[in-house]
Steps between C-alpha positions, in 0.01 A plus 500: 500500500492747213751768609451880465829536319701248293809608306541375141828314543590249224800344334630829359540649851661183633747491209586869562559434868725203405701721260547764766621243756731333244670834423554536878472880503230537771515874564399778260603403150411469137144366557426817699595703193272281280216540750534878501510507119183296478315724739626800301364344180164438657484860633590608145640844572870534406531818707428297822759313707428172687678384813432154636506432876434208729138578607217737427540646854868568426392688189262716701755569769759609244244720328441682828873555538536603134231768556690617808203467725581574860361548852197718500417452132153363418407243236129457406414136452186301490445331841385212281847414394767233564696538824822512292430854387435616860817338637705664228353843582575476871845348438617836371332692783208634289137475604223322309178697464203273432267564213175328399443305176262506214218244567509355146870467434624478866783731391579837661221762502672806360228753604557394858879487448508864392337603835798340681771688324690767704842651521641180651378281216787372295358206307183302423474125436287395202437131539342269241282237658424147373334559160464879526728789447530835671395817320854578394423803284326668793784396734745671270298822493469505879873447543578780254258735667650455841860415399507155665650172383297198391601149603322258272450171682451269202567179696175357355520637149813420302406433139172689520408817307354830617322682213715312252829575684695223670513515878838642602547695176346829622544514877717731708660204672341147495561170671418136418494194717589141407431319828371141519130589449531774227388453142864467405739363768872477538459314831551845647594823334413856418582772246507880489441711187653845504540791253872575505839323486603693809215346698579156361863519607406620847269204534783266377705618794224487758406145412867398563542646850619826343790346308576661171573174323399548133201287404635438149794310656282292728267423218789308345510277808808687623584696814632850523745496790562876519215746572395792715208531740336842504143430611296279733413170334345160565547143387206517257655364183329217306656158488580335166294197580189705556559713195540189282159382606353846448637513147310187407182626670496817302539307176145360573340846526254455210405150611445604862306811396267306273426230766444743786266724305296196393483366855406836640217544241376153562474572875308824433263330256414219736461723805290779352153573629551332835367691796745587778813499287675772290738378230821697435543756222730434211702760307554426131841349421584424865653171617295413811713419804224365719124467506345692789128468576309720750265295721212702640288476815770356726510169315878499437614274779218258439613493134862442596413206725258356248756511212770357730269204566472453125887506459518853367751741655430874519693815612447852614698773313540702718435613854509879477811644664318753721357207696848381608639597845816651345295757309215577738615862549575581134328779318221396269206646303156360459543122470128407465546283185802328648316427821208364304688266266742368765224270627391388156808420287580135425763373260417189300756273333639637175798333332675526169370212276222434749254234382141585421410193707641665820322831427173330435536292821580808713216710351245214532584480873451873539163477333410212725600705805257775409 
């Protein structure tokens, strides 16, 4: 079976894991510092501060706390979004308000988002999806006009560029994910990019259950035994072992970028001009996270079963959140595009260093199906 996702794990990551285990410092330590520094170098803005945490969801939850969102506050988000964002919103007592998406990019539709803004609106989530980026210039203007915060969900787009600017370098507050299926993995992990040292230090405390242990001490593989606790916190710090693997993954950024762009373009070339499918858009200088087709005329489940019979796995990213029982009563705007594409989207296998042979095999089976 050709899997939907396959992490690029090789001897470098294995050696890094061994080094981490040999040192024996399994909590947050010097590899976490290295990981944060590498992310900072990729973002490329020295005025930004990076805080590593144990998952992308933890990053989102801490962002909600950092923005001091509370009960009754509203956060505008695409319904077509990962459940992690929604769980983070409701964890602080705020309410998600569901917005539609642009049919080409599958990112938030900002014309429709503006119609949802009211006096309770505190933030808007701008999520990059697959191989496409949100309209971040327009998001920024909207946020300034209505004095709301922007949460940039860049879980899919580390290492990509928006109009020549590195993702994470220009956002109000941004997050990255390094879970097992992401373009770059640390087994599991996340990161937050903020604008001030004050915000960074608050996040340092919150990721350590509120303890004010100084990171620069722990980054030397040492413990700070005396500390204060002033704020609510969680056990969200990143382990040294995971960070060590993440460090090696980020060293392969150029290699991974080149291979994924080549694979994405090969898919698009081989699947063009086929009735009943729409190939995904591609923004220049983006590292594609996944390859998401749209299958027309209710052929998706037939396609899934057919490809499975040919040893090709597929996925669906994602089920819109307004369809879940937990969110049935949530406020939403016009979701016509979301409701349209939810029955069409189908994720094909896309890996770093994926062979042309696999892509040609998959696309030949799709052509055969039609």
